[in-house]
N, CA, C and O atoms as a DFTB+ gen file, in Angstrom:
300 C
 N C O
     1  1      32.727     300.613      99.084
     2  2      33.987     301.255      99.435
     3  2      34.186     301.186     100.949
     4  3      33.257     301.428     101.719
     5  1      35.390     300.857     101.356
     6  2      35.722     300.748     102.779
     7  2      36.149     302.117     103.285
     8  3      37.008     302.765     102.689
     9  1      35.550     302.552     104.379
    10  2      35.924     303.815     105.005
    11  2      36.984     303.538     106.055
    12  3      36.683     303.052     107.145
    13  1      38.226     303.851     105.720
    14  2      39.335     303.569     106.630
    15  2      40.012     304.871     107.000
    16  3      40.436     305.625     106.124
    17  1      40.116     305.141     108.290
    18  2      40.788     306.344     108.751
    19  2      42.271     306.055     108.913
    20  3      42.666     305.016     109.441
    21  1      43.075     306.986     108.454
    22  2      44.518     306.838     108.577
    23  2      44.986     307.505     109.864
    24  3      44.553     308.605     110.207
    25  1      45.863     306.826     110.555
    26  2      46.509     307.444     111.712
    27  2      47.950     306.970     111.765
    28  3      48.328     306.019     111.081
    29  1      48.733     307.626     112.564
    30  2      50.175     307.360     112.611
    31  2      50.506     305.941     113.046
    32  3      51.591     305.451     112.731
    33  1      49.620     305.270     113.751
    34  2      49.911     303.928     114.263
    35  2      50.055     302.880     113.177
    36  3      50.689     301.850     113.409
    37  1      49.483     303.106     111.985
    38  2      49.562     302.079     110.944
    39  2      50.835     302.175     110.112
    40  3      51.108     301.291     109.300
    41  1      51.616     303.234     110.302
    42  2      52.840     303.412     109.533
    43  2      54.055     302.967     110.335
    44  3      54.065     303.030     111.564
    45  1      55.070     302.519     109.620
    46  2      56.315     302.114     110.261
    47  2      57.163     303.356     110.475
    48  3      57.419     304.108     109.534
    49  1      57.593     303.570     111.697
    50  2      58.430     304.722     112.028
    51  2      59.898     304.373     111.820
    52  3      60.274     303.201     111.825
    53  1      60.707     305.383     111.640
    54  2      62.141     305.175     111.496
    55  2      62.714     304.799     112.856
    56  3      62.443     305.462     113.857
    57  1      63.503     303.736     112.885
    58  2      64.089     303.258     114.143
    59  2      65.592     303.094     113.983
    60  3      66.104     302.881     112.884
    61  1      66.262     303.195     115.080
    62  2      67.690     302.881     115.121
    63  2      67.817     301.396     115.415
    64  3      66.956     300.823     116.081
    65  1      68.867     300.772     114.933
    66  2      69.076     299.352     115.182
    67  2      68.825     298.532     113.931
    68  3      68.616     299.075     112.846
    69  1      68.849     297.241     114.094
    70  2      68.706     296.342     112.960
    71  2      67.265     295.842     112.839
    72  3      66.469     295.967     113.769
    73  1      66.959     295.290     111.707
    74  2      65.648     294.691     111.473
    75  2      65.364     293.623     112.528
    76  3      64.250     293.536     113.045
    77  1      66.359     292.825     112.840
    78  2      66.197     291.742     113.818
    79  2      65.958     292.261     115.240
    80  3      65.398     291.548     116.073
    81  1      66.384     293.507     115.521
    82  2      66.100     294.104     116.829
    83  2      64.604     294.386     116.986
    84  3      64.072     294.306     118.093
    85  1      63.936     294.710     115.902
    86  2      62.546     295.166     115.934
    87  2      61.563     294.060     115.547
    88  3      60.437     294.030     116.042
    89  1      61.988     293.149     114.661
    90  2      61.097     292.106     114.145
    91  2      61.677     290.718     114.346
    92  3      62.894     290.534     114.340
    93  1      60.795     289.745     114.524
    94  2      61.174     288.333     114.431
    95  2      60.998     287.972     112.961
    96  3      59.909     288.127     112.409
    97  1      62.050     287.498     112.334
    98  2      62.024     287.155     110.915
    99  2      61.384     285.777     110.766
   100  3      61.809     284.816     111.407
   101  1      60.368     285.687     109.922
   102  2      59.646     284.441     109.735
   103  2      59.905     283.806     108.382
   104  3      60.954     284.003     107.768
   105  1      58.924     283.042     107.937
   106  2      59.072     282.258     106.713
   107  2      59.111     283.132     105.458
   108  3      58.596     284.250     105.441
   109  1      59.723     282.603     104.434
   110  2      59.800     283.272     103.146
   111  2      58.448     283.181     102.451
   112  3      57.868     282.102     102.338
   113  1      57.948     284.337     101.983
   114  2      56.673     284.389     101.282
   115  2      56.838     284.418      99.771
   116  3      55.956     283.976      99.036
   117  1      57.968     284.938      99.312
   118  2      58.209     285.035      97.875
   119  2      59.666     285.337      97.605
   120  3      60.441     285.632      98.515
   121  1      60.025     285.255      96.317
   122  2      61.419     285.462      95.928
   123  2      61.456     286.133      94.566
   124  3      60.631     285.843      93.700
   125  1      62.420     287.033      94.379
   126  2      62.594     287.709      93.099
   127  2      64.056     287.774      92.725
   128  3      64.901     287.133      93.350
   129  1      64.346     288.553      91.701
   130  2      65.710     288.638      91.174
   131  2      66.693     289.251      92.176
   132  3      67.875     288.908      92.175
   133  1      66.205     290.159      93.030
   134  2      67.110     290.894      93.910
   135  2      66.959     290.549      95.379
   136  3      67.676     291.104      96.212
   137  1      66.059     289.661      95.717
   138  2      65.893     289.342      97.123
   139  2      64.645     288.517      97.373
   140  3      64.221     287.727      96.530
   141  1      64.064     288.716      98.550
   142  2      62.918     287.910      98.955
   143  2      61.983     288.716      99.833
   144  3      62.349     289.777     100.339
   145  1      60.777     288.206     100.012
   146  2      59.806     288.791     100.931
   147  2      59.604     287.798     102.058
   148  3      59.375     286.611     101.828
   149  1      59.694     288.308     103.296
   150  2      59.558     287.456     104.469
   151  2      58.420     287.950     105.360
   152  3      58.148     289.149     105.429
   153  1      57.769     287.024     106.031
   154  2      56.775     287.353     107.036
   155  2      57.529     287.680     108.317
   156  3      58.312     286.868     108.809
   157  1      57.286     288.882     108.857
   158  2      57.968     289.298     110.077
   159  2      56.937     289.701     111.114
   160  3      55.857     290.185     110.775
   161  1      57.277     289.498     112.384
   162  2      56.396     289.853     113.490
   163  2      57.075     290.917     114.334
   164  3      58.202     290.737     114.795
   165  1      56.367     292.043     114.534
   166  2      56.887     293.135     115.348
   167  2      57.019     292.645     116.788
   168  3      56.062     292.117     117.355
   169  1      58.176     292.814     117.368
   170  2      58.455     292.251     118.692
   171  2      57.587     292.861     119.800
   172  3      57.234     292.158     120.747
   173  1      57.236     294.141     119.710
   174  2      56.454     294.779     120.768
   175  2      54.953     294.623     120.579
   176  3      54.233     294.312     121.529
   177  1      54.475     294.840     119.344
   178  2      53.024     294.829     119.116
   179  2      52.502     293.474     118.671
   180  3      51.297     293.225     118.719
   181  1      53.396     292.597     118.238
   182  2      53.038     291.275     117.715
   183  2      52.305     291.347     116.369
   184  3      51.727     290.353     115.930
   185  1      52.323     292.518     115.710
   186  2      51.713     292.669     114.394
   187  2      52.585     292.006     113.352
   188  3      53.812     292.052     113.436
   189  1      51.950     291.390     112.369
   190  2      52.673     290.723     111.289
   191  2      52.758     291.658     110.088
   192  3      51.802     292.363     109.764
   193  1      53.920     291.652     109.433
   194  2      54.145     292.483     108.255
   195  2      54.976     291.703     107.255
   196  3      55.772     290.836     107.614
   197  1      54.767     292.036     105.988
   198  2      55.622     291.498     104.935
   199  2      56.796     292.464     104.769
   200  3      56.602     293.675     104.653
   201  1      58.006     291.922     104.758
   202  2      59.213     292.736     104.642
   203  2      60.005     292.280     103.427
   204  3      60.314     291.098     103.279
   205  1      60.328     293.233     102.559
   206  2      61.134     292.935     101.378
   207  2      62.607     293.055     101.766
   208  3      63.048     294.111     102.221
   209  1      63.357     291.984     101.587
   210  2      64.783     291.946     101.897
   211  2      65.526     291.912     100.562
   212  3      65.370     290.976      99.778
   213  1      66.340     292.948     100.313
   214  2      67.029     293.072      99.031
   215  2      68.515     292.798      99.173
   216  3      69.135     293.153     100.176
   217  1      69.074     292.163      98.158
   218  2      70.512     291.892      98.111
   219  2      71.145     292.969      97.226
   220  3      71.220     292.824      96.006
   221  1      71.593     294.039      97.859
   222  2      72.100     295.192      97.115
   223  2      73.372     294.871      96.329
   224  3      73.654     295.508      95.314
   225  1      74.132     293.891      96.794
   226  2      75.383     293.565      96.089
   227  2      75.121     293.015      94.686
   228  3      76.027     293.006      93.853
   229  1      73.895     292.555      94.411
   230  2      73.542     292.039      93.082
   231  2      72.985     293.114      92.164
   232  3      72.593     292.810      91.037
   233  1      72.937     294.377      92.617
   234  2      72.320     295.455      91.847
   235  2      73.363     296.377      91.242
   236  3      74.422     296.611      91.824
   237  1      73.043     296.902      90.049
   238  2      73.887     297.934      89.456
   239  2      73.368     299.305      89.904
   240  3      72.385     299.380      90.642
   241  1      74.021     300.391      89.462
   242  2      73.660     301.730      89.920
   243  2      72.223     302.100      89.555
   244  3      71.523     302.709      90.364
   245  1      71.779     301.745      88.362
   246  2      70.412     302.074      87.926
   247  2      69.374     301.333      88.781
   248  3      68.348     301.901      89.154
   249  1      69.650     300.082      89.079
   250  2      68.729     299.289      89.896
   251  2      68.664     299.827      91.329
   252  3      67.604     299.812      91.955
   253  1      69.796     300.298      91.840
   254  2      69.817     300.903      93.168
   255  2      68.993     302.187      93.176
   256  3      68.270     302.453      94.136
   257  1      69.100     302.990      92.103
   258  2      68.305     304.217      92.000
   259  2      66.808     303.900      91.988
   260  3      66.022     304.605      92.622
   261  1      66.409     302.845      91.271
   262  2      65.003     302.431      91.243
   263  2      64.557     301.997      92.638
   264  3      63.459     302.340      93.077
   265  1      65.407     301.247      93.328
   266  2      65.090     300.793      94.682
   267  2      64.900     301.987      95.619
   268  3      63.939     302.019      96.388
   269  1      65.805     302.969      95.563
   270  2      65.700     304.138      96.433
   271  2      64.444     304.948      96.123
   272  3      63.826     305.506      97.029
   273  1      64.066     305.013      94.848
   274  2      62.835     305.690      94.461
   275  2      61.626     304.964      95.058
   276  3      60.711     305.609      95.569
   277  1      61.615     303.639      94.999
   278  2      60.526     302.862      95.582
   279  2      60.417     303.098      97.082
   280  3      59.315     303.215      97.617
   281  1      61.549     303.169      97.755
   282  2      61.550     303.449      99.198
   283  2      60.923     304.809      99.470
   284  3      60.104     304.943     100.379
   285  1      61.302     305.826      98.686
   286  2      60.731     307.153      98.895
   287  2      59.229     307.189      98.641
   288  3      58.501     307.881      99.352
   289  1      58.754     306.456      97.641
   290  2      57.320     306.390      97.353
   291  2      56.590     305.717      98.514
   292  3      55.529     306.183      98.930
   293  1      57.145     304.634      99.035
   294  2      56.503     303.900     100.112
   295  2      56.488     304.674     101.431
   296  3      55.615     304.452     102.270
   297  1      57.450     305.583     101.615
   298  2      57.477     306.403     102.837
   299  2      56.255     307.273     102.870
   300  3      56.073     308.045     103.811
């Protein structure tokens, strides 16, 4: 078992502005029914993260509710 200490630095904080203001958008890592996952690099720390980009216009109300629930769980 890996002993990993949690601290605030490993979590993404809420920011004002656009995704492109904070991250350099990189190559596509995967694709699904509602969007894609992209490799992004944080502009200040240079840390790499996978970012799920969703196309909300392709979703119905139930799918949007599921998406919002997933966001709350991930927070």
